[in-house]
N, C-alpha and C positions, 0 to 999 in steps of 0.2 A: 551379375554382369549387366542385366537390364536396369537395375537400380543405379548402378554406377554411370551408365550412359544417360539416364534420365537426369541425374544430378548434374552431370557435365553440361547437358543442354540447357538446364535452368540457369546455371552459373555463366555460361558463355554465349547464350543466345537470348533467352527470355529476359534476363536482367539487363544486359546492355542495349539490346535492340527493341525492347518493348518498354520496360519499366523506366530505366534511366533515360531513354530517348523521350519518353513521355514527360518526365521531369524537365528535361531540356526544353521541350516544346512549351510547357506552361510558363517557365521563366522567360523564354524568348518572347512569347505572346505579351506578357506584362511589360517587358522592356520596350518592345516595338510600339505598343499602345502609347506608353508615356512619350516616346520619341515622336510619334506621329502627332499627338496633341500639341506638344511644345513646338515642334517644327512648323506646324500650320499657323500657330500664333506668331512665330518669328517671321514667317513669310508674309503674313498680313501686315505686320509692322513695317517690313521692308517695302512692301507695295505702297503704303501710305507715305513713307519717307521720300521715295522717289517721285511719287505723285506731287507731293508738296514742293520738292526741289524743281520739278518741271514747271510748276506754276509760279515759282519764286526763284528765278535763276541766281539771285544774289547769295543763295544758300548752297549752291553747288560746291564751292570750295570746302565748306564745312562737311558736306557729305563725303567728298573725296578724302578729307583728312580722317574722318571716321572709318572709312574703308581701309586706309593705311594702318590705323591703330588695330583694326580687326586682323589685318595681315600679320602684325607683330605677335598677336596672341596665337594665331594659327601656326606661325613659325615656332613658337614656344612648344605648342602641342606636338608638332612633328619632330622636334628635337628629342623629346622624351618618349615618343611612341612613333618611330619611323613608319611602321606598317599601317598607321591610321591615315596615311596620305592617299590621295587619288581615289579612283573608283573602288568601291567596297567589294564588288563581285570578283574581279581578278585576284585580289588579295585573298579572299575567302577560298577561291578555287585552289590557289597555290598552297594554302594551309591544309585543306582537306586532302590534297594529294601528297602532303608531307614534304613539299619542296622548300618551305621556309618555316621558321619557328617564331613565336611571339609570346608576350606575357599577357594572358587572357584578360585579367582584371584591368590592367593599365590600358589595354586596347579598347575595352568597352567605354571607359571614362573619357579617353581622348577622342575617340571617334564621335561620341555623343557631343562633346564640347566643340570640336573643330568643325563638325558638320553644321551646327547651329550658327556658328560665326560665318561660315560660307553662305548660308541661306540669307542671313541678315544683310549681307552685302550684294545679294542677287547673283552670286556665282552660278553659271548655267549648268549645274550638275543636279542629278535627281535627289529628291528629299525623302524618299522612302526605301526603295529596294536595295541600293548599294550599302548604306550604313546598316540597314536592318539585317541583311545577309551576313555582313561582317560581324555585327554584334551577336547574332545568333550562333555563328561559328565560335566566337569567344565564349559564349554561354555553354556550348557543348564541351569545349575544352575545360572550362571551370567545373562543370558537373563531373567529368571524368576524374579530375585531379582532387576535388574535394570529397566527393562521395565514393569514388572508386580508386583510392590512392594506390592500391597494389595491382590495378588492372590497366596498365598503360595501353594494352592492345585494344581497349574499348575507345580510346580517345578519338581516333579519326572517324569511327562510326557515329559517335555522338556529335562531333563537329559537323558531319554531313547532315545529321538530323537537325541540328541547330540552324545550319545554312538554309535548308529547305523550309523550315518553320519560319525563318526570317523572311524568305521570299514570299511564302504563302500569306503571312500576316500583313506584309507591305502591299501586296497586289490583290489579295482576296481571290487567289486562283490556286487552290490546293492541288489539283491534278497537275497543273502546269509546274508547280513547285517541285513535285516529286520527279517529273520528267527533267526539270532543270538539274536536280541533284545527280541524276543518272547520266543524262546526255552531255551536260556542260561540266558538271563537277568531276565525274570519273570516266566519262566516255565509255561506259559499259553498264550492263544490267546484271544485277546480282540480287538474289533473294534476301541476303542480310542487309544490303543497302536499301532495298525496297521496304523492309520491315522497319528499319531505323527511321527512314524518311517519313513513311506513312504514320507511324506512331507519334513522331514529333509534330508533324503537320496537323494531325487531328487534335492533339492537345493544345497546340499553339492557336489554331483557329477557334477552338472552343473557348479558350481564355480571352482571346480578342473579342469575340462576339459577346461574351458575358460582360466584359468591361465596357464595351460600346453601349450595351443596353443600360448598364448602371449609370453611365455618365451621359446618356442621350447623344451618342456620337454615331456617325455613319462609318461603316467599315469598308464600303466600296471604294475602289480606286477611281472609277469613272461612273458618271450617272447619265446614261443615255441608252436608248434602245433603237436598233435598226429595224424599222417596221417594214420597209419595202424589200422584197426579194428580187434580185436582178434576174430578168428573163434570160433563158438559155441562149436566145439569139444575140444577146448583148454581152455574153461572157467574155468575148474578145477584148472588151474595153479595158480590162485589167492588165492586158499584155504590156502596153507601154509603161504602166506603173511598175510591173515586175522588172522590165528592162532597165528603167531609170534607177530603181532602187539597187539592183545588182551592180550597175555601173558606178553609181555614186558610193556604194559601200566599198568598192575597190579603191576609188580615188581617196575616200576618207581614210582608209587604212594606210595607203601609201603616204598621204600627207602627215598622218600621225607619226609614222616611223621616221619620215624625213625631218620634221620639226623637232621631234624628240632627240634625234641624233645631232642636229645642229645646236640645239640648246645645251645639250650635254657637252659638246665639244667646246663651245664658247664660254659657258658659265659653270664648268665642272667644279671649280673651287670657290664659287661665289656662295656666300651665306644664304641659307634658305629664305630669310626675310627679304633679301634684295631680289629674290626671284618671285616671291609671292606678291610683294607690295605693288610692283608695276601692273600686274594683271588685275589685282583688286581695284586699283585706281582707274584703269581703263574701263573695267566693267562698271564702276560707279559713274563715270562720265557718260558712257553710252546709256546707262539706265536712266539718268536724268533727262536725256534727250528722247529716248524711245524704249519704254520698259519692256515691250514684247521681245526685244532682242536679247534680253538677259533673263534671269530667273530659271527655275528648275525645268521649265518646258510644259509642266502640267497645265498651267493656265492657258498656254498657247494651244495645246491640243484641244482643250474644251472650247476655246474660241473658234478654232477651225471647224469643229464639229457643229457649232451652232450658227456660225456666220461665214459667208463666202468672202474671200479676199482676192485681190487682183493677183494674177499669176506671177507678175514681176515682183510684187511684194513678197510672195512666198519664196521665190528664188533668192532675193536679197537677204531675207531672214535666214535662209538655209546656209548661205555663205558666211554671214556674220556669226551665227551661232556655232557653226562648225569650227571656225577658228578659235572662238572663245572657249569652247569645250576642250579642244586639244590643248590649248595653253593652260587652262585652269587645271586640267587633270595632270599635266606634265609637271607643273611647278609644285603640286602637292595639295591643292585645295581638296577638302574631303567632301565626298558626295557620290552619287551613283551615275552610271552611264546608261542604265536601262531607260529611264524616262527621256533623256536627251535623244537617244537613238530612236525612240518611238516618235518624238517630235520631228526629227528629220524626215522620217517616212511619212508623217502626217502632212508636212509641207509639200513633199513630192506628190503625194496623192491629191492634195488640194489643187496644186498647179495643173496637173493632168485633167482633173475633173472640171476645172474652170475652163480649160481649152475645149474640152468635149462638149460642155454645155453651150459655150459660145458658138460652136459649129452645129448646134442642134442635133448632135449625135446622142447625147445623154440627157435624160430628164433630171431636173434639180432634185427630185426625191431620192436619187441614188448618190448624191454628193457625199453624204455621211459614210456610205459604204466604201467609196473610193479612198476616203481618208483612212479608214480602218485597214483597208487592203495595203495602203502604203506603209502604215505603221508596222504591220507584222512582216511585210516583205523585206523592209530595210533591216528590221531586227534579225530576221532569219539569215540574211546575207552577211551582215556585219559581225554577228556573233557565231555564225555557222551552227545554228541549232534549229533546224526546220521543224522538228517535232514539237519542241517547246513553243515555238512561235505559233504554230497552227493550233495547239491546245489553248494557248492564251487568247487567240482570236475567238475561239468558240466559247471558252469559259468566261472570260472577263470582258469581251468586247461585243457580246451578243451577236456573234457571227454564225450561229447554228443554222439559220435559214439560208446562208450564202456560203456554204462550205466549198462548193465547186470553184467559184471565182477566187476565193481565198487560197485554196490549194494550188490553183494554177499560177497565181502571182508569186506565191512563195517558192514554188518549184522553179519558175523562170529565174528569179533573183538568185536562188541558191546555185543553180546550174552555172550561171555567169561567174560567180566567185570561185566555184570549183574549177571551171575551165581555165581561168587566168591564174589559179593558184594563190588567191588572196589569203592572207592570214586573218584569223579572228582578232577582233579588237581586244578581247579579253586576253588572248595569248600574247599580243604585243605588250599589253600593260603588265602581264605576269613576268615577262622577261626582265623588265626593269627591276622588280623586287628580287628576283632570283639572282641576277647579276650583282645587285648591290650587297646582298647578304653574303655572297661567296667570293667577292672580288679579293684577289690576293691569296686565296687558298689553293692548295694543290688538289688535283682531282685524282682519285685512286680507283683503279680497276681491280676488282676482287673476285676471286673464284673460290668458294668455300664449300665444305661439306658439313652439314649440321644434322642433329637428330631431333625428331619430334618426341619430346619427353612426355611421360604419362601426366595427364591432367592439364596439359598446356592448351592454350586457346585454339590452336590449329587443329587439334584432334577432332575427327568426325566431320571436317569441313572440306569442301572442294576448293582447289586452289583459286578459282574465280571469286570465291566469297571472302578471301583473305586479302586485306589491304597490306600488301608487302611494302617494304621501303621503296622509295622512288627508283625507277630503272631496274629493280630487282627482277630477275628472270629465273623461274624454276626449270632447270634443265632436265632433271631426271629424279626418280625416286627409287631407292632400293628397299623393298619391303623385307621384313624379317623372313628368313629362310627362302629367299627368292633371289634370282639373278637381277642385276641392275638393268633397268629398262627406261626408255623415255616415257615420261608421264603423259598419258593421253586422257585421263579422266578418273573418276572415282574419288573416294575420300582419303584424306591423310589419316593414318592409324598410328597408334602408339609404337614407338621405337623405329618408325620409318626413317631412313637416312636420305636426306634431301641434298641435292647438289644445286647451289645457287650461284648466279653470276650477277654482279651489279657494279655500278660506279657510284662513288660518294665523295663529298668534300669533307665529311665528318665521320670517320670510321667508328669512333666511340658511340656516337648517337645512333648510327645504323646498327651496331652490335646490340645496343640496348633495345632497339625496336624488334630485332630478331629474337632476342631473349624473351621479350614480352609475348611474342607469338608462339615460340617453340619451347619455352622453358629456359631457366638459367643454366648456362653452359659456356665453355670457352669457344668463342666464335672464330677467332683468328689464330693461325699458327704464328710462330715467331717472326718469320720473314715474309709473310704473305702481303703485308702492306708495303714495306719498303721495296719489294721485288717488282710490284706493278704500279709504282707511282710515276706520274709524269706531270709536267708543269701545268699550271692552271691555264685553261684555254678560254676563260670567260671573256667575252667581247668587252671592249671599252665603251661600246655604245649601250645605252640603257635598254 
């Protein structure tokens, strides 16, 4: 019996959550390294093109024409890989939660290509984190399907590992990446998810650091150190930053939802190219006039950290970049939302710091800290991930000596969005992908009784460790030789009878997922689907 349990643990815990997760991390680290190197080169080329056009206005029409051509290529990519559009993190989260499906290899190729085209045109979406997370998710799916063909139950664990490895290698914040996978990816903590994430992150970071040393590249996302510690008597200065970040996060979310609904209503049947091209053209025109208003936002953050700017310039950039980010993300330009969100917070922090310095309330030496406080406060409020934001500030933004003001600002911004009931930016973006995939399908409500067959993946695991199909609820378990009871804890054992309730747009796919977890068996009775079917309630808004 002990040998049987040991073999089962090796097959269903050690292999997927350590070995295969490690392989996922290694491949993700290599892919993200290549993407970072190439994207940095493309962004430098873009910067030079816009600088040249700024000094030679007669070439502006040529730059705009080039942006329209790039839009045509992006539209082609989105046609063959719809899920490569927009921010990579929302799509990755929808994938690891099992809410949408995709072709993993096609996704890697078109995310890579489409993102580079967006960066060449200066589209204000992030150049690392979003595509890196999505490509890491695709690598995890590919690892499960290529190396573990008969182990479909492993796939979402490996996709989670790939997503966290992608985040870690893009930001060089491994602890933050693990928290991201738990807090944002699944909104829960689980030993198996922690094992998968940690294994992938360790191998991904190791691969990235090795390649960076071999090719003499830096792996850090930002290169600065906050030398000054804010005195306790001045901790209150971060309160206005937290208030403004929380308030603007709410406004940004509402504007995103409103603009997305308006564009969907007016341009629902318009070809993708005719949606993408105008945005690319507008970005090109703005870039020729003022480059800081476009681009990924990384250069803007570094500029704010090194040089002070007038408060009204910060607010103007905040408005322009916010609108461009919303439009670019909605029409399908590929990129990340992480860096743009950080840049919004940096602009707010910069404006507040400038005002406080002008009033002789704050010393100039604390200007950099205020920018960092704004970055993490806005990120925490807009994505609704306070733990991830605080860990990122300490780990990647050298905020260890200023933990108290960072925690205070993050708490204030998060309380504001909680009080007004604001939705996460990632959740808003995910809704579009889910609605698009399931539009026109019937939604089924199913209540089934299934058995945990010997040797299946679920055996020996607690329900919290199992990635059930979306919306699946374990109502009760009837153990062998025992009366039916509501399940309150413990492990699932062989031949346990489980009562499940869930909704699904694809009964066959859900049945396949349950069989992968509990063993091959007949999931549905003859009339269970037709009996509980009702019309699709998917909103027409994205």
